[in-house]
Backbone as numpy.savetxt, mean C-alpha at the origin, in Angstrom:
# Nx Ny Nz CAx CAy CAz Cx Cy Cz
-1.49 -2.96 -17.04 -2.71 -1.99 -17.37 -3.75 -1.90 -16.45
-4.14 -0.34 -15.88 -5.59 -0.59 -14.95 -6.22 -0.20 -15.87
-7.63 -1.11 -15.80 -8.30 -0.93 -16.68 -8.54 0.92 -16.77
-9.17 1.30 -17.70 -9.56 2.30 -18.53 -9.97 3.17 -17.63
-10.90 3.00 -17.01 -12.18 3.61 -15.78 -11.27 4.24 -14.54
-9.92 3.65 -13.99 -9.64 3.52 -12.55 -8.28 4.83 -13.12
-8.71 5.65 -11.91 -8.00 6.98 -11.76 -7.09 6.60 -10.29
-5.80 6.85 -10.31 -4.74 6.92 -9.10 -5.11 8.13 -9.15
-4.96 8.87 -8.48 -4.98 10.05 -7.19 -4.58 10.25 -5.89
-3.50 11.37 -5.30 -3.39 11.45 -4.33 -4.55 11.66 -3.07
-5.04 11.08 -2.30 -5.98 11.67 -1.22 -5.46 13.27 -0.22
-5.70 13.95 -0.12 -5.88 15.06 0.68 -6.95 15.28 0.98
-7.99 15.07 1.19 -9.20 15.21 1.77 -9.20 14.41 2.76
-9.80 15.18 3.70 -10.32 14.20 4.90 -11.90 13.77 4.43
-12.26 14.20 3.68 -14.01 13.80 3.63 -13.51 12.14 3.13
-14.74 10.91 3.33 -14.45 10.07 2.97 -13.24 8.65 3.19
-12.51 8.88 4.52 -11.64 8.43 4.67 -12.27 6.79 5.37
-13.77 6.83 5.90 -13.51 5.94 6.35 -14.14 4.57 5.43
-14.56 5.34 4.25 -14.72 4.80 2.64 -13.29 4.15 2.51
-12.20 4.80 2.17 -11.03 4.33 2.30 -10.49 2.97 3.31
-10.92 3.38 4.73 -10.45 2.64 5.46 -11.11 1.04 5.48
-12.64 1.29 4.97 -13.18 0.33 4.96 -12.88 -0.63 3.49
-12.40 -0.02 2.06 -11.60 -0.65 1.19 -10.75 -1.89 1.86
-10.13 -1.01 2.82 -8.42 -1.47 2.98 -9.19 -2.98 4.14
-10.08 -2.38 5.16 -10.58 -3.17 5.57 -11.19 -4.58 4.52
-11.79 -4.78 3.84 -11.89 -5.58 2.67 -10.69 -6.30 2.29
-9.84 -5.53 1.86 -8.52 -6.02 1.52 -7.91 -7.08 2.47
-7.77 -6.48 3.49 -6.87 -7.24 4.80 -7.67 -8.10 5.32
-9.03 -8.73 4.31 -9.59 -9.57 5.48 -9.83 -11.49 5.05
-9.25 -11.76 6.09 -9.28 -13.33 6.11 -7.83 -13.37 5.91
-6.92 -12.55 5.88 -5.38 -13.46 6.42 -5.22 -13.97 7.45
-4.77 -14.73 7.94 -3.98 -15.74 9.08 -2.69 -15.47 9.23
-2.06 -15.00 10.02 -2.69 -14.64 11.84 -3.32 -12.98 10.79
-5.13 -12.40 11.25 -5.19 -11.44 11.06 -4.30 -10.25 11.32
-4.75 -8.93 10.70 -4.11 -8.13 10.62 -3.89 -7.44 11.13
-3.09 -6.01 11.47 -3.65 -5.31 12.58 -4.15 -4.02 11.80
-4.58 -4.05 10.99 -5.12 -3.18 9.59 -6.45 -2.92 10.43
-6.85 -4.24 10.53 -8.37 -4.94 10.69 -8.90 -3.42 12.17
-7.93 -2.85 12.69 -8.20 -2.43 13.89 -8.03 -0.89 13.96
-7.60 -0.49 12.33 -7.14 0.73 12.11 -8.26 1.63 11.99
-8.46 2.89 12.06 -9.53 3.91 11.75 -8.89 4.63 10.75
-10.60 5.37 10.68 -10.39 7.07 9.71 -9.22 7.72 10.32
-9.07 7.93 11.97 -8.86 8.91 12.24 -7.21 8.37 12.09
-6.69 6.97 11.96 -5.48 6.50 11.79 -5.11 7.08 10.18
-5.74 6.71 9.61 -5.58 7.22 8.42 -5.16 8.67 8.07
-6.21 9.67 9.08 -6.16 10.86 8.89 -4.22 11.27 9.45
-4.11 10.43 10.16 -2.87 10.22 10.54 -1.47 10.29 9.85
-1.86 9.22 8.71 -1.12 8.96 7.67 -0.84 9.89 6.93
-2.38 10.56 6.27 -1.86 11.71 5.57 -1.41 13.08 5.71
-1.49 13.14 7.45 -0.23 14.35 8.22 0.91 13.57 7.30
1.91 12.66 7.69 3.04 12.08 7.40 3.33 11.87 5.90
2.69 11.71 5.40 3.06 11.96 4.31 1.94 11.47 2.94
2.03 10.63 2.30 0.89 10.82 0.99 0.19 9.48 1.24
-1.33 9.46 0.70 -2.31 8.74 0.81 -2.47 7.94 -1.21
-2.01 7.20 -1.72 -2.45 7.37 -3.13 -3.94 6.18 -2.83
-4.79 6.65 -3.90 -6.21 6.49 -4.17 -6.40 5.52 -5.17
-6.91 4.40 -5.54 -7.35 4.69 -7.21 -8.98 4.23 -7.15
-9.82 5.30 -7.84 -10.89 5.02 -7.98 -11.73 4.77 -9.07
-12.69 3.95 -9.43 -13.16 3.79 -10.62 -14.94 4.08 -10.26
-15.45 5.00 -10.90 -16.53 5.42 -10.72 -17.09 6.46 -9.96
-15.79 7.24 -8.83 -16.17 7.44 -7.85 -15.90 6.83 -6.60
-15.97 5.21 -7.13 -15.83 4.04 -5.72 -14.37 4.03 -5.54
-13.65 3.89 -4.08 -12.01 3.59 -4.11 -12.18 1.72 -4.18
-11.29 1.40 -5.14 -10.85 0.00 -5.59 -9.61 -0.04 -4.87
-8.62 0.89 -4.60 -7.36 0.36 -4.46 -6.84 2.06 -3.24
-5.75 1.47 -2.70 -5.07 2.64 -2.08 -3.56 1.96 -1.48
-2.66 2.66 -1.71 -1.42 2.84 -1.15 -1.05 4.17 -0.11
-0.51 3.77 1.42 0.11 4.74 1.84 1.76 4.56 2.02
2.42 6.14 1.75 3.46 6.26 1.79 3.90 7.49 2.61
5.05 7.08 2.98 5.99 7.99 3.81 7.26 7.72 3.67
8.16 8.79 3.57 9.30 8.89 3.70 9.97 8.38 5.02
10.84 7.51 4.59 12.15 6.42 6.02 13.29 6.86 4.96
13.68 7.66 5.92 15.09 7.62 5.74 15.77 7.77 4.10
16.01 7.04 3.81 16.03 7.47 1.88 15.68 6.74 0.87
13.92 6.52 1.73 13.49 5.46 0.44 12.23 6.00 0.99
11.47 6.13 -0.22 9.75 6.29 0.44 9.14 4.56 0.52
8.47 4.58 1.75 8.23 3.48 2.73 6.65 2.89 2.19
5.80 2.35 1.51 4.82 1.74 1.23 4.18 1.07 1.99
3.23 1.18 3.09 2.22 0.40 4.06 0.65 0.33 2.96
0.18 -0.79 3.55 -0.76 -0.97 3.48 -2.00 -0.42 2.45
-0.70 -1.62 1.19 -1.44 -1.34 -0.31 -2.32 -2.62 -0.42
-3.29 -1.89 -1.04 -4.75 -2.80 -1.37 -6.04 -2.57 -2.20
-6.00 -3.70 -2.79 -6.94 -3.77 -3.79 -8.83 -4.29 -3.46
-9.45 -3.48 -3.73 -10.38 -4.48 -3.10 -10.61 -5.61 -3.76
-11.32 -6.92 -3.43 -11.27 -7.58 -3.78 -12.18 -8.27 -5.43
-12.93 -7.41 -5.37 -13.60 -7.50 -6.86 -12.71 -6.59 -7.67
-11.80 -5.86 -7.36 -11.09 -5.42 -8.32 -9.42 -5.51 -8.81
-9.18 -7.00 -8.14 -7.83 -7.76 -8.22 -7.43 -8.47 -9.52
-6.60 -8.24 -10.03 -5.88 -8.78 -11.34 -6.10 -8.10 -12.39
-7.04 -6.83 -11.95 -7.18 -5.89 -13.29 -6.38 -4.32 -13.44
-4.94 -4.90 -12.75 -4.04 -3.85 -12.58 -4.32 -2.73 -12.05
-5.27 -2.41 -10.44 -5.12 -1.79 -10.00 -3.78 -1.29 -9.11
-3.30 -2.46 -8.53 -2.02 -2.70 -8.11 -0.56 -2.05 -8.45
-0.58 -2.30 -9.63 0.81 -2.22 -10.26 -0.21 -0.07 -10.92
-0.86 0.10 -10.97 -1.00 1.65 -11.46 -0.86 1.64 -10.11
-1.11 1.94 -8.92 -0.62 2.12 -7.28 1.06 2.07 -7.39
1.27 1.77 -7.96 3.06 0.99 -7.57 3.84 2.57 -8.71
3.27 2.87 -9.86 3.52 3.33 -10.40 3.17 4.71 -9.82
1.97 5.19 -9.40 2.27 6.10 -8.65 3.16 6.74 -7.16
3.24 5.54 -6.82 4.27 5.34 -5.68 5.66 6.27 -5.98
5.93 5.00 -7.26 6.97 5.55 -7.54 7.60 6.89 -8.49
6.53 7.27 -9.13 6.82 8.54 -9.82 6.85 9.67 -8.30
6.06 9.43 -6.96 6.19 10.49 -5.99 7.93 10.26 -5.25
8.46 8.74 -5.75 9.65 8.73 -5.04 10.49 9.54 -5.91
10.66 9.45 -7.18 11.57 10.19 -8.06 11.10 11.86 -7.85
9.60 12.16 -7.63 9.89 13.78 -7.64 10.42 14.00 -5.85
10.58 12.95 -5.27 11.55 13.89 -3.92 12.91 13.31 -4.51
13.52 12.63 -5.07 14.58 12.28 -5.40 14.88 11.29 -4.91
13.87 10.60 -4.31 14.27 9.01 -3.49 15.05 8.32 -4.47
15.87 7.52 -4.07 16.56 6.36 -4.87 15.84 4.69 -4.58
14.70 5.15 -3.68 14.53 3.57 -3.41 12.92 3.43 -2.94
12.17 2.63 -3.21 11.06 2.09 -2.71 11.48 0.82 -1.45
10.39 0.70 -0.53 10.13 0.52 0.39 9.41 -0.36 1.17
9.19 -1.67 1.66 8.61 -2.09 2.58 8.74 -3.58 2.67
7.26 -3.47 4.00 7.38 -5.33 4.79 6.73 -6.29 4.34
6.77 -7.25 4.35 5.83 -8.59 3.89 5.55 -9.15 4.74
4.65 -10.02 5.00 4.32 -10.58 6.19 4.63 -12.18 6.06
6.00 -12.68 6.27 6.36 -14.19 5.97 5.66 -15.06 5.50
4.07 -14.80 6.89 3.21 -15.92 6.52 2.23 -15.76 5.31
2.97 -14.31 4.11 2.09 -14.04 3.05 3.36 -14.51 2.20
3.70 -15.59 1.57 4.59 -15.90 0.08 4.25 -15.08 -0.69
2.75 -15.37 -0.86 1.97 -14.92 -2.63 2.21 -13.27 -2.36
2.63 -12.80 -1.34 2.44 -11.36 -1.74 4.08 -10.75 -1.43
4.62 -11.55 -1.19 6.09 -11.59 -1.29 6.43 -11.07 -3.14
5.30 -12.73 -3.95 6.14 -13.00 -4.74 5.46 -12.07 -5.53
4.29 -11.45 -5.53 3.31 -10.14 -6.23 4.61 -8.83 -6.38
5.07 -8.84 -5.10 6.15 -7.74 -5.53 7.31 -7.71 -5.72
7.94 -9.31 -5.88 9.03 -9.36 -6.71 8.78 -9.27 -8.18
7.66 -9.51 -8.66 7.33 -9.11 -10.25 7.59 -7.29 -10.41
7.28 -7.02 -9.65 7.48 -5.42 -9.35 8.86 -4.52 -8.74
10.45 -6.27 -9.19 11.32 -5.69 -8.92 11.83 -5.64 -7.62
11.16 -6.07 -6.56 11.45 -5.50 -4.97 11.97 -6.88 -4.80
13.04 -6.52 -4.21 13.86 -8.29 -3.28 14.30 -7.67 -2.04
14.30 -9.26 -1.32 14.35 -8.80 -0.15 15.44 -8.47 0.14
15.67 -7.78 1.44 17.04 -7.35 2.02 16.87 -7.14 3.15
16.26 -7.67 4.17 16.20 -7.92 5.72 15.12 -8.14 6.44
15.03 -8.79 7.31 13.19 -9.65 8.36 13.79 -8.58 9.67
12.66 -8.53 10.09 12.03 -8.34 11.60 10.94 -8.98 11.84
11.11 -8.53 13.16 9.41 -8.46 13.95 9.50 -7.59 14.88
8.14 -6.95 14.80 7.81 -5.96 15.75 7.09 -6.88 17.35
7.46 -6.66 18.25 6.60 -7.15 19.30 4.89 -6.90 19.01
4.83 -8.14 19.22 3.21 -8.55 19.48 2.41 -8.61 17.91
3.68 -8.85 17.02 3.08 -8.78 15.86 3.67 -9.89 14.81
3.43 -10.43 13.56 4.16 -11.37 13.20 5.51 -11.41 12.43
6.30 -12.13 11.95 7.40 -11.98 11.70 7.30 -11.28 9.55
8.28 -10.89 9.44 8.25 -9.64 8.33 9.54 -9.91 7.56
9.20 -9.88 5.85 10.46 -9.29 4.94 10.80 -7.98 4.46
11.48 -7.20 4.81 11.70 -5.72 4.17 11.92 -6.16 3.14
11.59 -5.61 2.35 11.64 -5.51 0.42 11.97 -3.91 0.24
13.19 -4.20 -1.13 12.88 -2.57 -1.63 13.00 -3.01 -3.14
13.18 -1.69 -3.92 13.30 -1.74 -5.25 13.95 -0.72 -5.42
15.04 -0.84 -6.06 16.05 0.70 -6.27 15.74 1.00 -7.67
15.23 2.23 -7.65 14.60 3.11 -8.83 15.58 3.77 -9.80
């Protein structure tokens, strides 16, 4: 359960996109090899808003978590799920996951889908706690190999 002062909502405004990207950058800092998200900008986030939905977790007016969601085939594809390091282990990720699940169900989609870099086994274990299972793998040119994980609803 997320801390009671955390609110999760879709973010449709063009305001504060730089703040959301700063949160994402803080959450992904320190990964090896470095994540390509560290090169993304507020403009990239605006494009994600056009192509899907961005959920944010907020506490006291500040962004503490986010996840980007878009319909891909017959699933809601989750990318760039992030929790600010100071807010980890406080239920923010679980609250974002519940929001994504509600979105998928509202759209009549039977599953959630995501990718996890093979070099981050802790992330794979984290998503397994939510019922995700590895269903495939891949590697995009110039990027780290990944596992595809899905969760049936």
